[in-house]
C-alpha positions in Angstrom: 117.6 126.9 12.1 116.4 124.3 9.0 114.2 121.4 8.7 112.0 120.8 11.7 110.0 117.5 10.5 109.7 115.3 7.4 106.2 114.6 6.2 105.0 111.7 3.7 102.3 111.9 1.5 100.2 109.8 -0.7 96.7 108.7 -1.9 94.7 107.3 0.8 93.7 104.0 0.4 95.2 103.6 -3.4 97.3 100.4 -3.1 98.3 100.4 -6.9 99.5 104.2 -7.1 103.0 104.9 -6.5 101.8 109.0 -6.7 104.0 110.0 -3.3 106.2 112.9 -1.8 108.4 113.8 1.2 108.0 117.0 2.0 110.5 119.1 4.7 108.9 121.5 6.9 108.9 124.5 7.1 108.3 124.2 3.1 107.8 127.1 0.6 104.7 127.6 -1.4 106.2 126.4 -4.3 107.5 123.5 -2.6 104.1 122.2 -0.8 102.6 122.8 -4.9 105.0 120.5 -6.1 104.5 118.0 -3.7 100.6 118.0 -4.8 101.3 117.8 -8.2 103.2 114.6 -7.6 100.5 113.4 -5.9 98.3 114.4 -8.7 94.8 114.0 -6.2 91.9 114.2 -8.2 88.4 115.2 -6.1 87.5 112.2 -5.3 90.4 111.1 -3.8 91.5 111.6 -0.1 94.8 112.7 1.0 96.9 110.2 3.3 99.9 112.0 5.1 102.2 111.6 8.4 105.3 112.6 10.4 108.1 110.3 9.6 110.9 112.0 11.1 111.5 114.7 14.0 114.4 116.5 13.0 114.4 118.9 16.1 111.6 119.1 19.1 111.0 115.6 18.9 108.9 116.4 21.8 106.3 117.3 19.8 105.3 113.4 18.7 103.6 113.2 21.8 101.1 115.9 21.1 100.7 116.3 17.2 97.7 114.3 16.6 95.4 113.8 13.5 93.5 117.0 13.7 96.4 118.8 12.3 96.2 120.8 8.9 98.9 120.6 6.7 99.3 124.3 6.6 99.0 124.8 10.3 101.4 122.1 10.9 104.0 124.4 8.6 103.0 127.3 9.7 104.3 125.8 13.4 107.3 124.7 11.8 107.8 127.9 10.1 107.8 130.0 13.3 109.8 127.2 15.4 112.6 127.6 12.8 112.9 131.2 13.4 113.7 130.9 17.2 116.8 131.5 18.9 118.3 128.8 21.2 116.7 130.6 24.1 113.3 130.8 22.9 113.4 127.2 21.8 113.9 126.5 25.7 111.4 128.8 26.7 109.1 127.0 24.0 109.7 123.4 25.7 108.9 125.0 29.1 105.5 126.4 27.8 104.9 122.7 26.1 105.6 121.1 29.5 103.5 123.3 31.3 100.8 122.6 28.5 101.2 119.0 29.4 100.7 119.5 32.9 96.8 119.7 32.3 96.8 116.4 30.6 94.5 117.7 27.9 94.7 117.6 23.9 96.9 120.5 22.5 95.4 121.2 19.3 97.4 122.8 16.9 96.4 126.0 16.9 97.9 126.0 20.9 100.9 125.3 20.0 101.3 127.7 17.4 100.3 130.3 19.9 103.2 128.6 22.3 105.7 129.3 19.8 104.9 133.0 19.0 104.8 133.3 23.2 108.3 132.4 23.7 109.1 136.6 24.8 106.2 136.0 27.7 108.8 133.8 29.6 111.7 134.5 31.8 114.6 131.7 31.4 117.3 130.9 33.4 119.7 128.8 31.3 122.2 128.3 34.1 119.4 126.7 36.5 118.6 122.9 35.7 117.1 121.8 39.3 115.8 123.3 42.1 119.3 123.9 44.2 120.7 126.1 41.2 117.5 128.0 40.6 117.5 128.6 44.7 121.2 129.8 44.3 120.9 132.0 41.1 117.6 133.6 42.9 119.7 134.2 45.9 122.9 135.3 44.2 120.8 137.9 42.5 118.9 139.2 45.5 115.7 137.9 44.9 115.1 135.9 48.2 113.7 138.2 50.7 115.3 138.3 54.2 118.8 137.3 53.1 120.4 139.9 51.8 123.9 141.2 53.5 124.8 137.9 54.9 128.3 136.7 55.2 129.8 134.6 52.9 129.6 131.3 55.4 126.3 132.0 56.6 125.0 132.4 52.9 126.5 129.1 52.1 124.6 127.2 54.7 121.3 128.5 52.9 119.0 125.5 51.7 118.9 126.8 48.1 117.4 123.7 46.8 114.3 124.3 49.3 114.2 128.1 48.2 114.6 126.7 44.4 111.6 124.3 44.9 109.5 127.3 46.7 110.0 129.6 43.9 109.3 127.0 40.9 105.9 126.2 42.8 105.0 129.5 43.4 105.7 130.2 39.8 104.2 127.1 38.4 107.6 127.1 36.4 109.7 123.8 35.0 112.8 122.5 34.1 114.0 122.0 30.9 116.6 119.7 29.8 119.4 120.6 27.7 119.0 119.3 24.0 120.4 119.6 20.6 117.7 122.3 19.8 118.2 124.3 23.3 120.7 125.0 26.1 117.8 124.0 28.6 117.1 126.0 31.9 114.2 126.7 33.9 111.2 128.6 32.3 108.6 130.7 33.8 105.6 132.5 32.5 105.7 136.4 33.6 102.9 137.3 30.9 100.0 135.5 29.0 100.0 133.9 26.2 99.8 135.5 23.1 96.9 134.6 20.8 98.7 134.9 17.5 96.7 132.0 15.4 93.2 133.8 14.8 95.2 136.4 13.6 97.2 134.4 11.0 96.0 134.0 7.4 97.1 130.7 6.2 95.0 130.4 3.3 97.5 129.4 0.2 97.9 132.4 -2.1 99.8 132.1 -5.3 103.8 133.8 -4.7 104.1 137.2 -6.9 107.6 136.0 -7.6 108.6 132.7 -9.6 112.5 132.7 -7.7 112.9 134.1 -4.4 116.7 134.7 -3.5 118.4 136.0 -0.4 121.4 137.8 -1.5 124.2 138.5 1.1 127.4 139.9 2.0 129.4 140.7 4.9 127.2 144.1 5.1 123.6 142.0 5.3 121.2 140.1 3.7 118.4 141.3 1.4 115.9 139.3 -0.4 114.8 139.9 -4.2 111.9 138.3 -5.9 112.8 137.3 -9.6 112.0 138.1 -12.5 113.2 141.5 -11.6 113.5 144.6 -13.2 116.9 146.1 -14.3 116.3 148.5 -11.7 115.3 146.4 -9.3 118.6 144.1 -9.9 121.0 147.2 -9.9 119.6 148.5 -6.7 120.8 145.3 -4.6 124.3 146.2 -4.9 124.1 149.2 -3.4 121.7 148.2 -0.9 124.6 145.9 0.3 127.4 149.0 -0.1 128.9 146.7 -3.0 129.7 148.6 -6.4 128.1 145.3 -8.7 127.2 142.3 -8.2 130.5 140.4 -8.5 131.0 140.1 -4.8 127.6 139.4 -3.7 126.2 135.8 -3.1 122.8 134.1 -3.0 120.7 131.2 -2.2 117.4 130.5 -3.6 114.5 130.1 -0.7 111.8 129.2 -3.1 111.5 128.6 -6.6 108.8 127.5 -9.0 110.7 124.4 -10.2 112.2 123.0 -6.6 114.2 120.4 -8.3 116.5 123.5 -9.5 116.6 125.4 -6.4 120.6 124.3 -6.0 121.3 124.9 -9.4 119.8 128.6 -8.5 122.0 129.0 -5.5 125.2 127.7 -7.4 124.7 129.7 -10.8 127.0 132.9 -11.0 125.1 135.2 -13.8 122.4 137.1 -11.9 121.1 138.2 -15.3 120.6 134.5 -16.4 118.9 133.6 -13.1 116.8 136.3 -13.8 116.0 135.5 -17.6 115.3 132.0 -16.4 112.2 133.5 -13.9 111.1 135.4 -16.4 110.9 132.1 -18.6 109.1 130.3 -15.7 106.6 133.1 -15.4 105.1 132.7 -18.6 104.6 129.0 -18.0 101.0 127.8 -17.2 100.1 125.0 -14.5 100.0 122.4 -17.1 103.1 123.0 -18.9 104.9 123.4 -15.8 104.4 120.1 -14.4 105.4 118.7 -18.0 108.6 120.8 -17.5 109.3 119.3 -14.0 108.7 115.8 -15.7 111.3 116.2 -18.1 113.9 117.7 -15.8 113.8 114.6 -14.2 113.3 112.5 -16.9 116.8 114.0 -18.2 118.5 114.3 -15.0 119.0 118.1 -15.5 120.8 120.1 -12.9 121.8 123.2 -14.4 119.9 126.2 -15.6 121.4 126.7 -18.8 120.7 122.9 -19.7 117.1 123.7 -18.5 116.5 126.6 -20.5 117.6 124.5 -23.3 114.7 121.9 -22.3 112.0 124.5 -21.9 112.5 125.2 -25.7 111.6 121.2 -26.7 108.8 121.0 -24.6 106.5 120.4 -27.5 108.5 117.4 -28.4 107.0 115.2 -25.7 103.6 113.5 -24.7 103.0 113.7 -20.9 100.7 110.9 -19.1 100.3 112.7 -15.6 97.6 109.9 -14.7 100.6 106.8 -14.5 102.6 106.7 -11.4 103.4 102.9 -11.5 103.9 100.2 -14.1 100.2 98.7 -12.8 98.7 102.0 -14.2 100.0 102.1 -17.4 99.3 98.4 -18.2 95.5 99.1 -17.2 95.9 102.2 -19.4 96.9 100.2 -22.4 94.1 97.2 -21.6 91.9 99.7 -21.4 92.7 101.6 -24.4 92.9 98.2 -26.6 89.9 95.9 -25.2 86.3 96.7 -24.0 85.7 97.4 -20.6 84.4 94.0 -20.5 87.2 92.0 -21.8 89.8 94.1 -20.0 87.9 92.8 -16.8 88.3 89.6 -17.6 92.0 89.6 -18.8 93.3 91.7 -16.0 93.3 89.2 -13.2 95.6 86.8 -15.7 97.9 89.1 -16.4 101.4 90.1 -14.5 100.7 93.9 -14.8 103.6 95.4 -13.0 106.0 93.4 -16.1 103.7 93.8 -18.7 103.7 98.0 -17.6 107.3 98.0 -17.4 107.8 96.4 -21.1 105.2 99.1 -22.2 107.3 101.8 -20.9 110.2 100.4 -22.2 108.6 100.1 -25.9 107.5 103.8 -25.7 110.8 104.7 -24.9 109.5 106.5 -21.8 110.4 107.4 -18.2 108.2 107.1 -15.5 109.0 110.2 -13.4 107.0 111.4 -9.5 105.2 113.7 -12.2 103.9 111.0 -14.3 105.0 109.2 -17.5 107.1 111.2 -20.4 107.9 110.0 -23.8 108.5 111.6 -27.2 106.6 112.3 -29.9 109.2 110.7 -32.5 109.3 108.0 -30.1 113.3 108.2 -29.8 114.5 107.9 -25.7 113.8 111.1 -23.8 117.3 112.5 -23.5 119.8 113.7 -21.2 120.9 117.2 -21.4 124.4 116.6 -19.8 126.2 113.6 -21.6 128.1 113.6 -24.3 127.6 117.1 -25.9 126.4 120.5 -25.2 122.7 120.1 -26.2 119.7 118.6 -25.0 120.1 115.9 -28.0 123.4 114.6 -27.2 122.6 111.0 -26.0 119.7 108.8 -24.9 118.8 108.3 -21.2 118.2 104.4 -20.2 114.1 104.2 -19.5 113.4 103.9 -15.7 111.5 100.3 -15.6 109.8 101.3 -12.7 109.0 104.2 -9.9 110.9 104.7 -6.5 109.4 102.9 -3.8 107.8 104.8 -0.9 109.2 103.8 2.7 107.2 101.8 4.6 104.6 103.8 6.6 102.5 102.6 9.7 100.4 104.7 12.5 97.1 106.2 11.8 96.8 109.2 9.1 96.2 112.8 10.1 
């Protein structure tokens, strides 16, 4: 059902750092790793994060607190994204029941609620006591009113009947919203205790690209790189003779910035070859590659493949996230520590850093500073020719500014 909420992550108490990331939950494994690649946290640096937007289930804003763990929060968002409309109404009802107790709701309890929607009865047409009473009476669930004449039946106090039912069942009414149809929600079974069985430990995926391949007959997931035999088996699974009539979308990719490019590609063998190339990259090379893709504004697999062959032509400095950091790094290199400490208060570090980046012909990306070993400008892969060396890209003089945030750290 799409995104549930948006997260802003940054280095805590690091005013000179522009290393930050925005992440939509639920997020796939590589998307979370990509956010941490942008943050570049060291062991001594603390993480700051907060929820900046609720796309769905805005009522959660009243119960989510700073005891949440990121992976717990992602697990909650993942389950919520899988619920249908009736189950969403059930979750909102369960949440309203829990809030009656006026006790803190830990993320573990919220996850159990999300998994317990089948423990509820939902009457989507009952939005008040009167409607609930009529529905129960018409269905024969109210003792003593069977076989009443129609005119006598209409004289019943449906509101009182509904109120008594709601109180006896400890049920709640949920207003209709963009998320669900609302209705009356009551539990008919104990809540499931699922959280304690979940393993939320981050694990390396057994793929570099994850696809959902689909056709009219259904959909299957495909992990890449895959063998020729596995590729040939997908059309058969979907009752198609070959790949020509199949479509796919990228669910996860080792380079999240290329997920749209993977989804738009039309040659599954080219996508599989690209996945194989990504599988050969170690973590350090991968971050350099992502920085180069961003600097070159690369948006298609052909250009991305060409750029992968040119990584040895670039110098990458992931420790820099802002012009101020670039300036301080330069001063620390050309001066001794004492001299650098004396001169820094008298230098416009931002302007100095911007001038240095221009002089390097570099680009300050979300992953760090990248520049060519030969001093030439970082090149754009899609302008003026068919190779990555077609035309120079103007230097990015400053980093994008993160949104202005407030509120407590989570």
